[in-house]
N, C-alpha and C positions, 0 to 999 in steps of 0.2 A: 504494500500500500504506500502510495506516495502522497506527500502533503502538497496541496495546491497553494503555493506561496501568494499568488495574486488574490485568491479569495480570503486567505488568512489576513492579508494586509488590509483588505476592505473591511473585514470584521473589526480589526484593531482600530481603524479610523472611525468606524461607526461607534464603537465603545467610547473612544476618546471624545467624540462629538456629543454623545449622550451624557457622559460625565460632566462635560463643560456646561451643557444646558442645565443639568441638575444643580450644579454649583451656582450658576447665575440666578436660577430661580430661588435658591436659598438666600442669596444676597438680597434679592428684591423683597422676599418675605421678611427678612430681618429689618430692612430699612422701613418697610411699612409698619412693622410692630413698634419700632423706635418712634416713628411719627405719631402713632396712636398714643403712646405713653406720654410723649411731650405735649400732645394736645390735652390729655387728661390732667397733666400737671398744670397747664395753663388755666384750665377750668377751675382747678383747686385754688390757684392764686386769685382768680377773679371772683370766686365765690359761687360759681355756676356748676361745680361738680355735683353729680347725682341728679341732675336735671337734663332731660332730653334736649339735644341741640336743635331738634326740628320743632317739636310742639311745646316745649318748656315744662311738660309734666315731670313729676318725680319718677326716677327710674327705680324699680323695685330693688330693695336691698339684696335679695337673693341673686338678682341679676348682676348687680355690682360685685357681689362676693365671687361669683363665677368668673367674671371678667371685669376687673376694676377700671379698665380703660374704655369700656363700652360707652359710646357717645349718645346712643338713642334708646328710647324705650322699646318695649316689645312690639307695640302697635306700629310704631314708625319704621321699625326694621322690616316689617312684612311687606 
């Protein structure tokens, strides 16, 4: 049995491209999470934390406990 070097090279390149795409997606997710956290800290400073950024209603404490950086109430997220 012989190894097809050309197809092995294509698979290696495909793996490298897939790994690169996954790494870039992770960087984007981390940046988005940092942005959400900074926005929540700004709401705390301004006294608006815990209130929906869309309708102004209070966000349920259980919802904030599950995700402290959540900006909207359940109804506005739907």
